[in-house]
DSSP file (Angstrom, degrees, kcal/mol; ACC not computed):
  #  RESIDUE AA STRUCTURE BP1 BP2  ACC     N-H-->O    O-->H-N    N-H-->O    O-->H-N    TCO  KAPPA ALPHA  PHI   PSI    X-CA   Y-CA   Z-CA
    1    1 A M              0   0    0      0, 0.0     2,-0.3     0, 0.0     0, 0.0   0.000 360.0 360.0 360.0 130.0   -6.3   29.5  -15.4
    2    2 A K        -     0   0    0      1,-0.1     2,-0.3     0, 0.0   142,-0.1  -0.591 360.0-130.1 -77.5 131.5   -6.7   28.8  -11.7
    3    3 A K        -     0   0    0     -2,-0.3     2,-0.1   140,-0.2    -1,-0.1  -0.619  20.9-125.2 -81.8 138.7  -10.0   27.1  -10.8
    4    4 A T     >  -     0   0    0     -2,-0.3     4,-2.4     1,-0.1     5,-0.2  -0.384  21.4-113.0 -75.1 160.9  -11.9   28.6   -8.0
    5    5 A D  H  > S+     0   0    0      1,-0.2     4,-2.6     2,-0.2     5,-0.2   0.867 118.6  56.3 -60.7 -37.7  -13.0   26.6   -5.0
    6    6 A Q  H  > S+     0   0    0      2,-0.2     4,-2.2     1,-0.2    -1,-0.2   0.895 108.8  45.8 -64.5 -40.7  -16.6   27.0   -6.0
    7    7 A L  H  > S+     0   0    0      2,-0.2     4,-2.5     1,-0.2    -2,-0.2   0.923 112.3  50.6 -68.3 -44.3  -15.8   25.5   -9.5
    8    8 A K  H  X S+     0   0    0     -4,-2.4     4,-2.6     1,-0.2     5,-0.2   0.917 111.3  49.6 -57.5 -44.1  -13.8   22.6   -7.9
    9    9 A H  H  X S+     0   0    0     -4,-2.6     4,-2.8     1,-0.2     5,-0.3   0.940 110.9  48.6 -60.1 -48.2  -16.6   21.9   -5.6
   10   10 A R  H  X S+     0   0    0     -4,-2.2     4,-2.1     1,-0.2    -2,-0.2   0.904 112.6  47.8 -60.1 -44.1  -19.2   21.8   -8.4
   11   11 A I  H  X S+     0   0    0     -4,-2.5     4,-2.2     2,-0.2    -1,-0.2   0.930 114.2  46.7 -64.2 -45.7  -17.1   19.5  -10.5
   12   12 A C  H  X S+     0   0    0     -4,-2.6     4,-2.6     2,-0.2    -2,-0.2   0.920 112.8  48.2 -65.5 -44.2  -16.4   17.1   -7.6
   13   13 A I  H  X S+     0   0    0     -4,-2.8     4,-2.4     1,-0.2    -1,-0.2   0.897 111.3  51.4 -63.8 -39.3  -20.0   16.9   -6.5
   14   14 A S  H  X S+     0   0    0     -4,-2.1     4,-2.0    -5,-0.3    -1,-0.2   0.923 111.8  46.4 -63.0 -43.2  -21.2   16.3  -10.1
   15   15 A K  H  X S+     0   0    0     -4,-2.2     4,-1.7     2,-0.2    -2,-0.2   0.908 111.5  51.7 -66.6 -41.6  -18.7   13.4  -10.5
   16   16 A I  H  X S+     0   0    0     -4,-2.6     4,-1.0     1,-0.2    -2,-0.2   0.933 111.5  47.3 -58.9 -46.0  -19.7   11.9   -7.1
   17   17 A K  H  < S+     0   0    0     -4,-2.4     3,-0.3     1,-0.2    -1,-0.2   0.873 111.9  50.0 -65.9 -37.4  -23.4   12.0   -8.1
   18   18 A R  H  < S+     0   0    0     -4,-2.0    -1,-0.2     1,-0.2    -2,-0.2   0.807 118.1  38.8 -69.9 -28.3  -22.7   10.5  -11.5
   19   19 A S  H  < S+     0   0    0     -4,-1.7     2,-0.5    -5,-0.2    -1,-0.2   0.464 100.7  81.6-105.5  -1.6  -20.6    7.6  -10.1
   20   20 A T  S  < S-     0   0    0     -4,-1.0     2,-0.3    -3,-0.3   109,-0.1  -0.896  77.7-123.1-110.4 133.6  -22.6    6.8   -6.9
   21   21 A I        -     0   0    0     -2,-0.5    -2,-0.1   107,-0.2    -3,-0.1  -0.554  48.2 -84.6 -74.0 131.9  -25.7    4.6   -6.9
   22   22 A K  S    S+     0   0    0     -2,-0.3     2,-0.1    -5,-0.1    -1,-0.1  -0.365 100.6  61.4 -72.2 157.0  -28.8    6.3   -5.4
   23   23 A P    >   -     0   0    0      0, 0.0     3,-0.6     0, 0.0    -2,-0.1   0.557  59.9-175.7 -79.8 146.6  -30.0    6.8   -2.8
   24   24 A Y  G >  S+     0   0    0      1,-0.2     3,-0.7     2,-0.1     8,-0.1   0.718  73.0  64.1 -79.9 -23.5  -27.0    8.8   -1.5
   25   25 A N  G 3  S+     0   0    0      1,-0.2    -1,-0.2     6,-0.1    -3,-0.1   0.272  82.6  76.8 -90.7  11.7  -28.3    9.4    2.1
   26   26 A V  G <   +     0   0    0     -3,-0.6    -1,-0.2     0, 0.0     2,-0.1   0.466  63.8 113.2-101.4  -0.8  -28.4    5.8    3.2
   27   27 A F    <   -     0   0    0     -3,-0.7    -3,-0.0     3,-0.3    98,-0.0  -0.453  63.2-138.3 -75.8 145.9  -24.7    5.2    3.8
   28   28 A Q  S    S+     0   0    0     -2,-0.1    -1,-0.1     1,-0.1     3,-0.0   0.894  91.1   5.0 -71.0 -42.0  -23.7    4.7    7.4
   29   29 A F  S    S+     0   0    0     31,-0.1    32,-2.6     1,-0.0     2,-0.4   0.626 110.2  82.1-118.9 -18.9  -20.5    6.9    7.5
   30   30 A T  E     +A   60   0A   0     30,-0.2     2,-0.3    -6,-0.1    -3,-0.3  -0.772  43.0 157.0-110.1 136.5  -20.1    8.7    4.2
   31   31 A K  E     -A   59   0A   0     28,-2.3    28,-2.5    -2,-0.4     2,-0.3  -0.972  25.6-144.7-145.2 157.2  -21.7   11.9    3.0
   32   32 A F  E     -A   58   0A   0     -2,-0.3     2,-0.5    26,-0.2    26,-0.3  -0.891  22.3-132.5-120.4 162.0  -21.1   14.6    0.4
   33   33 A Y        -     0   0    0     24,-2.5     3,-0.1    -2,-0.3   -20,-0.1  -0.942  21.0-170.2-126.8 123.7  -22.0   18.2    0.9
   34   34 A E  S    S+     0   0    0     -2,-0.5     2,-0.3     1,-0.2    -1,-0.1   0.767  88.5   5.5 -74.1 -26.6  -23.8   20.7   -1.3
   35   35 A D  S  > S-     0   0    0      1,-0.1     4,-0.5    22,-0.0     3,-0.4  -0.962  76.9-109.8-151.2 164.2  -22.8   23.5    1.2
   36   36 A N  H >> S+     0   0    0     -2,-0.3     4,-1.9     1,-0.2     3,-1.2   0.850 109.7  64.5 -68.2 -35.3  -20.7   23.9    4.3
   37   37 A L  H 3> S+     0   0    0      1,-0.3     4,-2.6     2,-0.2     5,-0.3   0.859  92.7  61.6 -60.2 -34.4  -23.7   24.4    6.6
   38   38 A S  H 3> S+     0   0    0     -3,-0.4     4,-0.9     1,-0.2    -1,-0.3   0.809 107.6  45.7 -65.1 -26.2  -25.0   20.9    6.0
   39   39 A F  H <X S+     0   0    0     -3,-1.2     4,-2.7    -4,-0.5     3,-0.4   0.949 113.7  46.3 -74.8 -53.5  -21.7   19.5    7.5
   40   40 A F  H  < S+     0   0    0     -4,-1.9    -2,-0.2     1,-0.2    -3,-0.1   0.800 110.0  55.0 -63.8 -29.2  -21.6   21.8   10.5
   41   41 A D  H  < S+     0   0    0     -4,-2.6    -1,-0.2    -5,-0.2    -2,-0.2   0.887 116.2  37.2 -67.3 -39.0  -25.3   21.2   11.3
   42   42 A V  H  < S+     0   0    0     -4,-0.9    -2,-0.2    -3,-0.4    -1,-0.2   0.829 128.1  32.3 -83.4 -33.4  -24.8   17.4   11.4
   43   43 A Y    ><  +     0   0    0     -4,-2.7     3,-1.4     1,-0.1    -1,-0.2  -0.542  61.6 154.1-125.7  65.0  -21.3   17.3   13.0
   44   44 A P  T 3  S+     0   0    0      0, 0.0    -1,-0.1     0, 0.0    -4,-0.1   0.739  73.4  61.2 -66.2 -20.9  -21.1   20.3   15.4
   45   45 A G  T 3  S+     0   0    0     -3,-0.1     2,-0.6     2,-0.1    -5,-0.1   0.559  87.2  82.4 -83.5  -8.2  -18.4   18.4   17.6
   46   46 A I  S <  S-     0   0    0     -3,-1.4     2,-0.6    -6,-0.1    -3,-0.1  -0.868  72.1-149.0-102.5 119.4  -15.9   18.2   14.7
   47   47 A S        +     0   0    0     -2,-0.6     2,-0.5     2,-0.0    -2,-0.1  -0.764  19.0 176.6 -92.2 123.0  -13.8   21.3   14.3
   48   48 A V        -     0   0    0     -2,-0.6     2,-0.6     2,-0.0    -2,-0.0  -0.990  20.0-147.1-127.0 121.1  -12.7   22.0   10.8
   49   49 A Q        -     0   0    0     -2,-0.5     2,-0.4     0, 0.0    -2,-0.0  -0.801  22.6-173.7 -90.2 120.1  -10.8   25.2   10.0
   50   50 A L        -     0   0    0     -2,-0.6     2,-0.0     4,-0.1    -2,-0.0  -0.893  22.5-123.6-115.9 143.6  -11.6   26.5    6.5
   51   51 A N    >   -     0   0    0     -2,-0.4     3,-0.5     1,-0.1    22,-0.0  -0.301  45.4 -90.7 -72.1 169.2  -10.1   29.3    4.5
   52   52 A K  T 3  S+     0   0    0      1,-0.2    -1,-0.1    -2,-0.0    -2,-0.0   0.866 125.1  29.5 -53.7 -45.6  -12.5   32.0    3.3
   53   53 A E  T 3  S+     0   0    0      2,-0.1    -1,-0.2    19,-0.0    19,-0.0   0.573  92.9 119.6 -92.9 -10.0  -13.3   30.4   -0.1
   54   54 A E    <   -     0   0    0     -3,-0.5     2,-0.4    17,-0.0    -4,-0.1  -0.280  43.5-165.0 -66.9 138.1  -12.8   26.7    1.0
   55   55 A L        -     0   0    0    -50,-0.1    17,-2.1   -20,-0.0     2,-0.3  -0.937  21.2-117.5-124.9 145.8  -15.7   24.4    0.6
   56   56 A L  E     + B   0  71A   0     -2,-0.4    15,-0.3    15,-0.2   -23,-0.1  -0.621  29.0 176.8 -77.5 137.2  -16.4   20.9    2.1
   57   57 A I  E     -     0   0A   0     13,-2.9   -24,-2.5     1,-0.4     2,-0.3   0.821  55.2 -31.1-106.0 -58.2  -16.8   18.2   -0.5
   58   58 A C  E     -AB  32  70A   0     12,-1.3    12,-2.9   -26,-0.3    -1,-0.4  -0.964  51.1-164.4-157.8 170.2  -17.3   14.9    1.3
   59   59 A S  E     -AB  31  69A   0    -28,-2.5   -28,-2.3    -2,-0.3     2,-0.4  -0.991  20.2-146.6-156.9 158.2  -16.4   12.9    4.4
   60   60 A T  E     -AB  30  68A   0      8,-2.4     8,-2.3    -2,-0.3     2,-0.5  -0.960  29.8-179.1-125.5 111.8  -16.3    9.5    6.0
   61   61 A I  E     + B   0  67A   0    -32,-2.6     6,-0.2    -2,-0.4     3,-0.1  -0.950  20.4 165.6-122.5 115.1  -17.0   10.0    9.8
   62   62 A I  E    S-     0   0A   0      4,-2.4     2,-0.3    -2,-0.5     5,-0.2   0.886  73.2 -37.0 -88.9 -51.5  -17.1    7.1   12.1
   63   63 A D  E >  S- B   0  66A   0      3,-1.6     3,-0.8   -34,-0.0    -1,-0.4  -0.884  76.3 -72.3-158.0-172.5  -16.9    9.1   15.3
   64   64 A S  T 3  S+     0   0    0     -2,-0.3     3,-0.1     1,-0.2   -21,-0.0   0.637 130.9  41.7 -70.7 -12.1  -15.3   12.2   16.7
   65   65 A D  T 3  S+     0   0    0      1,-0.2    16,-2.6    15,-0.1     2,-0.4   0.530 114.3  51.9-106.3 -10.1  -11.8   10.5   16.8
   66   66 A N  E <  S+B   63   0A   0     -3,-0.8    -4,-2.4    13,-0.2    -3,-1.6  -0.901  75.0 110.5-135.5 103.9  -12.0    8.7   13.4
   67   67 A Y  E     -BC  61  78A   0     11,-2.1    11,-2.9    -2,-0.4     2,-0.4  -0.988  44.5-143.4-162.8 161.7  -12.9   10.5   10.3
   68   68 A S  E     -BC  60  77A   0     -8,-2.3    -8,-2.4    -2,-0.3     2,-0.4  -0.997  17.5-171.7-132.8 137.2  -11.7   11.8    6.9
   69   69 A I  E     -BC  59  76A   0      7,-2.9     7,-2.7    -2,-0.4     2,-0.5  -0.997   7.4-157.8-131.8 129.1  -12.9   15.1    5.4
   70   70 A L  E     +BC  58  75A   0    -12,-2.9   -13,-2.9    -2,-0.4   -12,-1.3  -0.932  15.2 177.1-107.5 128.3  -12.1   16.3    1.9
   71   71 A T  E     -B   56   0A   0      3,-3.0   -15,-0.2    -2,-0.5    17,-0.1  -0.635  49.7 -93.8-114.3 178.0  -12.3   20.1    1.2
   72   72 A T  S    S+     0   0    0    -17,-2.1   -16,-0.1    -2,-0.2     3,-0.1   0.570 125.1  28.2 -70.4  -6.3  -11.6   21.9   -2.0
   73   73 A Q  S    S+     0   0    0      1,-0.3    15,-2.3   -18,-0.2    16,-0.5   0.629 121.9  15.7-124.9 -24.3   -8.1   22.5   -0.7
   74   74 A K  E     - D   0  87A   0     13,-0.3    -3,-3.0    14,-0.1     2,-0.4  -0.951  54.7-125.2-151.4 167.3   -7.1   19.7    1.6
   75   75 A L  E     -CD  70  86A   0     11,-2.3    11,-1.9    -2,-0.3     2,-0.4  -0.975  27.1-168.7-115.2 129.8   -7.6   16.2    3.0
   76   76 A I  E     +CD  69  85A   0     -7,-2.7    -7,-2.9    -2,-0.4     2,-0.4  -0.981   6.5 178.7-122.0 127.8   -8.0   15.9    6.8
   77   77 A T  E     -CD  68  84A   0      7,-3.3     7,-3.1    -2,-0.4     2,-0.5  -0.998  13.0-168.4-132.4 134.1   -7.9   12.5    8.6
   78   78 A S  E     -CD  67  83A   0    -11,-2.9   -11,-2.1    -2,-0.4     2,-0.5  -0.985   8.5-176.9-116.1 118.7   -8.2   11.8   12.3
   79   79 A E  E >  S- D   0  82A   0      3,-2.2     3,-2.0    -2,-0.5   -13,-0.2  -0.971  77.7 -19.8-117.8 117.1   -7.3    8.2   13.2
   80   80 A N  T 3  S-     0   0    0     -2,-0.5   -14,-0.2     1,-0.3    -1,-0.2   0.854 129.0 -52.9  51.9  38.8   -7.8    7.4   16.9
   81   81 A G  T 3  S+     0   0    0    -16,-2.6     2,-0.7     1,-0.2    -1,-0.3   0.379 109.5 124.3  81.7  -2.6   -7.6   11.1   17.6
   82   82 A V  E <   -D   79   0A   0     -3,-2.0    -3,-2.2   -17,-0.3     2,-0.3  -0.825  53.8-144.4 -93.2 116.8   -4.3   11.7   15.8
   83   83 A L  E     +D   78   0A   0     -2,-0.7     2,-0.3    -5,-0.2    -5,-0.2  -0.644  23.0 173.3 -89.2 133.7   -4.9   14.4   13.1
   84   84 A E  E     +D   77   0A   0     -7,-3.1    -7,-3.3    -2,-0.3     2,-0.3  -0.983   8.0 163.0-131.1 143.3   -3.1   14.3    9.7
   85   85 A S  E     +D   76   0A   0     -2,-0.3     2,-0.3    -9,-0.2    -9,-0.2  -0.988  10.1 179.9-155.2 164.0   -3.8   16.6    6.9
   86   86 A G  E     -D   75   0A   0    -11,-1.9   -11,-2.3    -2,-0.3     2,-0.2  -0.970  34.8 -98.5-165.6 152.3   -2.3   17.9    3.6
   87   87 A T  E     -D   74   0A   0     -2,-0.3    28,-0.3   -13,-0.2   -13,-0.3  -0.532  25.5-144.4 -73.4 135.8   -2.9   20.2    0.8
   88   88 A I    >   +     0   0    0    -15,-2.3     3,-2.7    -2,-0.2   -14,-0.1   0.734  64.5 113.3 -74.7 -24.5   -4.3   18.5   -2.3
   89   89 A I  T 3  S-     0   0    0    -16,-0.5    26,-0.5     1,-0.3     3,-0.1  -0.302  94.8  -1.0 -56.6 128.1   -2.4   20.6   -4.8
   90   90 A Y  T 3  S+     0   0    0      1,-0.2    -1,-0.3    51,-0.2    -2,-0.1   0.563  99.5 142.3  66.5  13.0    0.1   18.4   -6.6
   91   91 A A    <   -     0   0    0     -3,-2.7     2,-0.4    23,-0.1    23,-0.2  -0.373  37.6-148.3 -76.4 163.3   -0.9   15.3   -4.6
   92   92 A K  E     -E  113   0B   0     21,-2.3    21,-3.1    -3,-0.1     2,-0.2  -0.987  18.4-110.8-133.8 143.0   -1.1   11.9   -6.3
   93   93 A N  E     +E  112   0B   0     -2,-0.4    19,-0.2    19,-0.2     3,-0.1  -0.503  34.3 172.9 -68.0 139.8   -3.4    8.9   -5.6
   94   94 A R  E     -     0   0B   0     17,-2.4     2,-0.3     1,-0.4    18,-0.2   0.718  59.9 -12.5-113.6 -45.4   -1.5    6.0   -4.1
   95   95 A S  E     -E  111   0B   0     16,-1.9    16,-2.4     1,-0.1    -1,-0.4  -0.992  34.8-155.7-160.0 148.7   -4.1    3.5   -3.2
   96   96 A Y        -     0   0    0     -2,-0.3    14,-0.1     1,-0.3     3,-0.1   0.307  44.7-142.4-106.2   5.6   -7.9    3.0   -2.8
   97   97 A G        -     0   0    0      1,-0.2     2,-1.1    14,-0.1    -1,-0.3  -0.149  49.0 -40.5  65.2-164.0   -7.6    0.1   -0.4
   98   98 A N  S >  S+     0   0    0      1,-0.2     3,-0.5    11,-0.1    -1,-0.2  -0.695  73.3 157.5 -99.9  79.1  -10.0   -2.8   -0.4
   99   99 A F  T 3   +     0   0    0     -2,-1.1    28,-2.2     1,-0.2    31,-0.2   0.403  49.6  82.2 -91.1   1.8  -13.2   -0.9   -1.1
  100  100 A K  T 3  S-     0   0    0     26,-0.2    -1,-0.2    -3,-0.1     4,-0.1   0.191 105.3-106.0 -96.9  19.6  -15.4   -3.7   -2.6
  101  101 A E    X   +     0   0    0     -3,-0.5     3,-1.9     1,-0.2     2,-0.2   0.718  54.9 170.1  68.7  25.4  -16.5   -5.2    0.7
  102  102 A Y  G >  S+     0   0    0      1,-0.3     3,-0.8     2,-0.1    -1,-0.2  -0.524  75.1  13.1 -63.5 130.8  -14.3   -8.3    0.5
  103  103 A G  G 3  S-     0   0    0     -2,-0.2    -1,-0.3     1,-0.2    -2,-0.1   0.594 122.0 -87.3  77.2  10.3  -14.4  -10.0    3.9
  104  104 A N  G <  S+     0   0    0     -3,-1.9     2,-0.3     1,-0.2    -1,-0.2   0.751  73.8 163.0  59.3  27.9  -17.4   -7.9    4.9
  105  105 A E    <   -     0   0    0     -3,-0.8    -1,-0.2     1,-0.1    -4,-0.1  -0.604  31.5-154.3 -74.9 137.1  -15.2   -5.1    6.2
  106  106 A K  S    S+     0   0    0     -2,-0.3    20,-2.1     1,-0.1     2,-0.3   0.720  74.8  31.3 -83.2 -23.0  -17.2   -1.8    6.6
  107  107 A L  E     + F   0 125B   0     18,-0.3     2,-0.3    16,-0.0    18,-0.2  -0.958  57.5 170.6-137.2 152.0  -14.1    0.4    6.2
  108  108 A T  E     - F   0 124B   0     16,-2.3    16,-2.6    -2,-0.3     2,-0.4  -0.882  30.2-110.7-143.2 177.2  -10.8    0.5    4.5
  109  109 A F  E     - F   0 123B   0     -2,-0.3     2,-0.3    14,-0.2    14,-0.2  -0.942  22.1-175.1-116.3 138.0   -8.1    3.1    3.9
  110  110 A G  E     - F   0 122B   0     12,-2.7    12,-2.4    -2,-0.4     2,-0.3  -0.681  15.9-159.5-106.0 173.2   -7.0    4.8    0.8
  111  111 A N  E     -EF  95 121B   0    -16,-2.4   -17,-2.4    -2,-0.3   -16,-1.9  -0.994  11.4-155.0-155.4 155.3   -4.0    7.1    0.7
  112  112 A I  E     -EF  93 120B   0      8,-2.4     8,-2.3    -2,-0.3     2,-0.5  -0.860  18.6-129.6-122.6 159.4   -2.5    9.9   -1.3
  113  113 A I  E     -EF  92 119B   0    -21,-3.1   -21,-2.3    -2,-0.3     6,-0.2  -0.953  25.6-142.1-109.4 123.5    1.0   11.1   -1.6
  114  114 A L    >   -     0   0    0      4,-3.4     3,-2.3    -2,-0.5   -23,-0.1  -0.301  31.4 -97.9 -78.0 168.5    1.5   14.9   -1.1
  115  115 A E  T 3  S+     0   0    0    -26,-0.5    -1,-0.1   -28,-0.3   -25,-0.1   0.834 125.6  53.5 -54.9 -35.9    3.9   17.0   -3.1
  116  116 A N  T 3  S-     0   0    0      2,-0.1    -1,-0.3     1,-0.1     3,-0.1   0.415 122.6-104.2 -82.6   3.0    6.5   16.7   -0.3
  117  117 A G  S <  S+     0   0    0     -3,-2.3    -2,-0.1     1,-0.3     2,-0.1   0.298  74.7 140.3  93.4  -8.9    6.3   12.9   -0.3
  118  118 A K        -     0   0    0     -5,-0.1    -4,-3.4     1,-0.1     2,-0.5  -0.438  46.8-136.2 -68.0 141.1    4.2   12.6    2.9
  119  119 A I  E     -F  113   0B   0     -6,-0.2     2,-0.5    -2,-0.1    -6,-0.2  -0.869  17.0-167.2-100.8 128.9    1.5    9.9    2.8
  120  120 A V  E     -F  112   0B   0     -8,-2.3    -8,-2.4    -2,-0.5     2,-0.1  -0.977  10.0-149.0-118.4 123.8   -2.0   10.8    4.1
  121  121 A K  E     -F  111   0B   0     -2,-0.5     2,-0.3   -10,-0.2   -10,-0.3  -0.457  11.9-166.9 -82.7 159.3   -4.5    8.0    4.7
  122  122 A Y  E     -F  110   0B   0    -12,-2.4   -12,-2.7    -2,-0.1     2,-0.2  -0.990  22.9-111.5-147.5 146.3   -8.2    8.5    4.5
  123  123 A F  E     -F  109   0B   0     -2,-0.3     2,-0.4   -14,-0.2   -14,-0.2  -0.494  27.5-168.7 -73.8 140.8  -11.2    6.4    5.5
  124  124 A I  E     -F  108   0B   0    -16,-2.6   -16,-2.3    -2,-0.2     2,-0.4  -0.992  17.9-138.8-129.2 123.5  -13.3    4.8    2.8
  125  125 A E  E     -F  107   0B   0     -2,-0.4   -18,-0.3     4,-0.2     7,-0.1  -0.693  34.4-122.8 -75.8 129.9  -16.7    3.2    3.6
  126  126 A T    >   +     0   0    0    -20,-2.1     3,-0.6    -2,-0.4   -26,-0.2  -0.154  69.3  25.3 -74.1 169.3  -16.8    0.0    1.6
  127  127 A G  G >  S-     0   0    0    -28,-2.2     3,-1.7     1,-0.2     4,-0.4  -0.465 125.2 -13.7  78.5-149.9  -19.5   -1.0   -1.0
  128  128 A K  G >  S+     0   0    0      1,-0.3     3,-1.1     2,-0.2  -107,-0.2   0.804 131.8  62.1 -58.4 -33.8  -21.6    1.6   -2.8
  129  129 A A  G X> S+     0   0    0     -3,-0.6     3,-1.6     1,-0.2     4,-0.7   0.708  84.5  79.0 -67.6 -20.0  -20.5    4.4   -0.5
  130  130 A S  H <> S+     0   0    0     -3,-1.7     4,-2.3     1,-0.3     5,-0.3   0.804  79.8  67.7 -61.1 -28.9  -16.9    4.1   -1.5
  131  131 A M  H <> S+     0   0    0     -3,-1.1     4,-1.6    -4,-0.4     5,-0.3   0.723  91.4  63.4 -66.7 -19.6  -17.4    6.0   -4.7
  132  132 A I  H <> S+     0   0    0     -3,-1.6     4,-2.0    -4,-0.2    -1,-0.2   0.989 112.9  29.9 -66.8 -59.0  -18.1    9.2   -2.7
  133  133 A M  H  X S+     0   0    0     -4,-0.7     4,-2.5     2,-0.2     5,-0.3   0.918 121.8  51.6 -68.8 -43.3  -14.6    9.5   -1.2
  134  134 A I  H  X S+     0   0    0     -4,-2.3     4,-2.8     1,-0.2     5,-0.2   0.946 116.0  39.3 -60.0 -49.7  -12.8    7.8   -4.0
  135  135 A N  H  X S+     0   0    0     -4,-1.6     4,-2.3    -5,-0.3     5,-0.3   0.827 113.3  56.0 -73.7 -29.9  -14.3   10.0   -6.7
  136  136 A G  H  X S+     0   0    0     -4,-2.0     4,-2.0    -5,-0.3    -2,-0.2   0.953 115.9  36.5 -61.3 -48.6  -14.1   13.1   -4.6
  137  137 A I  H  X S+     0   0    0     -4,-2.5     4,-2.6     2,-0.2     5,-0.2   0.932 118.3  49.7 -71.2 -47.1  -10.4   12.7   -4.1
  138  138 A K  H  X S+     0   0    0     -4,-2.8     4,-2.1    -5,-0.3    -3,-0.2   0.928 114.3  44.9 -57.7 -46.7   -9.6   11.4   -7.6
  139  139 A T  H  X S+     0   0    0     -4,-2.3     4,-2.1     2,-0.2     5,-0.2   0.919 112.6  50.7 -66.0 -44.8  -11.5   14.2   -9.3
  140  140 A L  H  X S+     0   0    0     -4,-2.0     4,-1.3    -5,-0.3    -1,-0.2   0.916 111.2  48.3 -62.5 -41.4  -10.0   17.0   -7.1
  141  141 A I  H  < S+     0   0    0     -4,-2.6     3,-0.3     1,-0.2    -1,-0.2   0.915 111.6  51.1 -63.6 -41.1   -6.5   15.7   -7.7
  142  142 A Q  H  < S+     0   0    0     -4,-2.1    -2,-0.2    -5,-0.2    -1,-0.2   0.866 115.9  39.4 -63.7 -37.2   -7.2   15.6  -11.5
  143  143 A I  H  <        0   0    0     -4,-2.1    -1,-0.2     1,-0.2  -140,-0.2   0.602 360.0 360.0 -92.3 -11.1   -8.6   19.1  -11.7
  144  144 A T     <        0   0    0     -4,-1.3    -1,-0.2    -3,-0.3    -2,-0.1   0.478 360.0 360.0 -85.4 360.0   -6.1   20.8   -9.3
């Protein structure tokens, strides 16, 4: 049975909430979204094209040229204004980077391998915030 975008979103947000230490709204770069409007209200300058049923799950946004956004269908990353994206269906986790704040780095990269072998990087805010992107992507890949 194919899972709807709404079900995928609900499962991912529940997993993020269970694995992330509260409060959730204190992270510098990383957020998760209960609905699409909460993203577009906060980041009107970032253009994200969504399919009719597609929902935003989470993001790590440093600025308008450097961000990663996870939706119920794809991962989108812009690094220095260069956009990369890929469909999550049949993707595999490759690496979560150094997300435990070793060396006091605020950001690291994780990456996934798409079905066609292409590698797509994504930003991870280190420390407690890391569980948002890591669990969003990990859970979505597992249930897709």
